[in-house]
C-alpha positions, 0 to 999 in steps of 0.5 A: 089570260092564256090562249090555246088552239081549237085543234089542241096546241096548248099555251099559244101565249097571251093576247099579244102573242096570238094577235101577231100569230094569225093561225095557230101552229097546228092550223087551228084558231086561237081561243082563250083558255076560258071565257070570263063571265059577268054576273047580272050585277056586273052587267048592269054596272057597265050600263052608261059607259062610253064606248071606249070605257065599255070596250075596256071593260069587255076586252080587259079580261082577255088582255092581261099583257098590256098595262091598263093605262096603255090599253085604255089609251089605245081604246080611246084613240080608236073609238072617236067621234072623228073616226066614226062620225057619231058620239055614240060610235054605234047609234041604235035606230028604231024602225018606227014602232015595229020592234026592229032596230038598226045597230049602225056599225058602218059609219067608220072609215071604210063604211062597213062594220069591219072598221069596228074591230079593224081600227083597234087592230091598227092601233094595237098592232102598232103598239105591240110591234113598237114594244117588241121592235118587230115588223108584221106582214099581214096576209088577208082575204076579203069578200069585200069589206075586210080588205078596205077596212084593214087597209084603211086601218094600216095606212101610215103604219111603218111596221106593217105591210098588208097583202090582201087577196080578193076574188077577181070580179066578185066585189061591187065597183065601190068595194073594188075602188076603195081597195084598188084605188090605194097607192101606198107603199105598204099596201098590196092588193091581189085579185085572185082568179077564183072565189073568196073561199080560194082566197081564204084557203091560200091564206091558210096554206101560207100560214101552214108553211111554218118556215115561210111564215116565220121568215116573212113575219106573216100575220092575219087580220081576218076574223081568224084573228082573235082580236077581231072577234073580241073587239066585235063583241063590244058592240053587242053590249053597246046595242043592248044597253041602248035599248034601255031594257030592264035589268036581265030582259032579253034582246034578240040579234039578227046578223048577216053572216058569211064567215061566221065571225060577226055572229060568233062575236055575239055568241061570245057576248052571250057566253060572257053573260049579256042577256041575248035571247036568240042569235039569228044567222042571216044567209044569202043564196050561199046558205051553208050556215042556214042548212046547218042550223036548220038540219044539223048538217054542215056541208061546205060548198066547193068554189064552183058551187059558190053563187055570185049574189047581190050581197057579195060579202057573204058569198062564202062556202066555208065559214072559218070562224065556225070552227070556234063555235064547234069548239065551244059546242064540243065543250072545248074538246080540241080532239073532237073539233079537229076531227070535225074540221078534218072532215070539213077539210076533206069536203065531207059533211059533218052531221050532228043531228041526233047527237048530244052536240046537236042538243048543245047547238039547239041550246045555244040560242041560234036560229037561221034564215035565208034571203034571195035577190028578190027578197033583198030588193023587196026588203030594201024598198019596203024599209025605205017606203015604211021608215024612210031608211035606205039599207044595203043588201046585206043588212036587208038579209038581216032585216028580213030574217029578223022580221021572220023570227021577231018575238012579241015583246022582245026587241030585235036588233038588226046589225047594219053591216055596210052603208048602201053607197057600197052597193049602189047598183042593187040599191038603184034596182030596188028603189030607183035612185042612188044612195047618198055617199060621203063626200070623200068617196065621190067618184072613186070608181073613176080613179086609177087602180093598183092591183095585181091579178094572180092565179089560185096558186100558193107557190105563185102567191109566196113568190109574189110576197117574197119578191116584195119583201126581199127587196 
């Protein structure tokens, strides 16, 4: 399988090349030349596989440059009961007889769904860099969960350094403590004076400097990295099979979404042949994606208009992975995609209403809903009261939207994106008690912090990175 850019650059190489690349040289995102598909019979043949074996079957068509035995070994080393605290890796839990289900993706090292892909990235980075005799300096941006998931995945990896940008004061106390409490020689936490979109833009600016990127071996772990999206597609297959539906029967999925990577992985699974009916994009008050799927108008929010909410990991005004979706909606037309994204980059709205592309959007199976602070408090309390299950505020956004779009007789799988312990303040406000947390995280908010505060300035960021690596 060869890869191309959403903006036109051809022949980016094979999987291992785009794994280490991050953004494509033209600023686009890596995509496979084509999306492999499974026939209905081939889909059924995957039923009952263990998580590592299912991951191999789903991911193998995209990875042609790692030998079969090595890839299987990497996946079996990644998806273990020890790492994810469950033999199923992603248990599926029904909410009574409501027809709603929680797909538990948050039992890994950092208690967030990002672990599902990031743990694989840690292993495959180490494998690839060792084979090539190279080092990699990862530059990432996080709105809360990507950072800790990446840092936990890269701990002890001698060939990898992590420079992680986060918006100063915009994460929960638990999220900050998870990241900033790490005092490791290969981990560098940077709090940016701005919002997540500023952090994300800084990452792209650094990646856009080809000379700097090459000199300092800059790579990425955000969902701009294709390996993240590909690995996340696996749990849609696992969740679907756990429902025990007859062959070919549809299931719907509701996904809390800010940067569009998690729900795009579901769309990838659907394009591969998994019988997904609807994919629901659940937004918070930062409802850029909700606006698009409701009206056809994609209008990014400048940093000053990004609201600080109680589901902070979704406080995003410009969804990077949305570019991959537009590329597929455009029929893999990179010229069209680049034109749209140039408009987005210039802060001008893109409106597809009334076009053939809007017809393609409507045929793709997406719908969207939004939630407010009051909504998520009420949802957390109601799910706790009715089903004895505490959920975090992001998952609450997904459950609320899932309930709104539930179709009779069609299961609605709501993705649990984090454990409630990560957002204790909001959960206490909703139900009047603190959620349980794993013993290994007891009292982490009281620990020492290791973090540099930098202005929203790419020159200052580059100087910081160079200062650490030139020693």
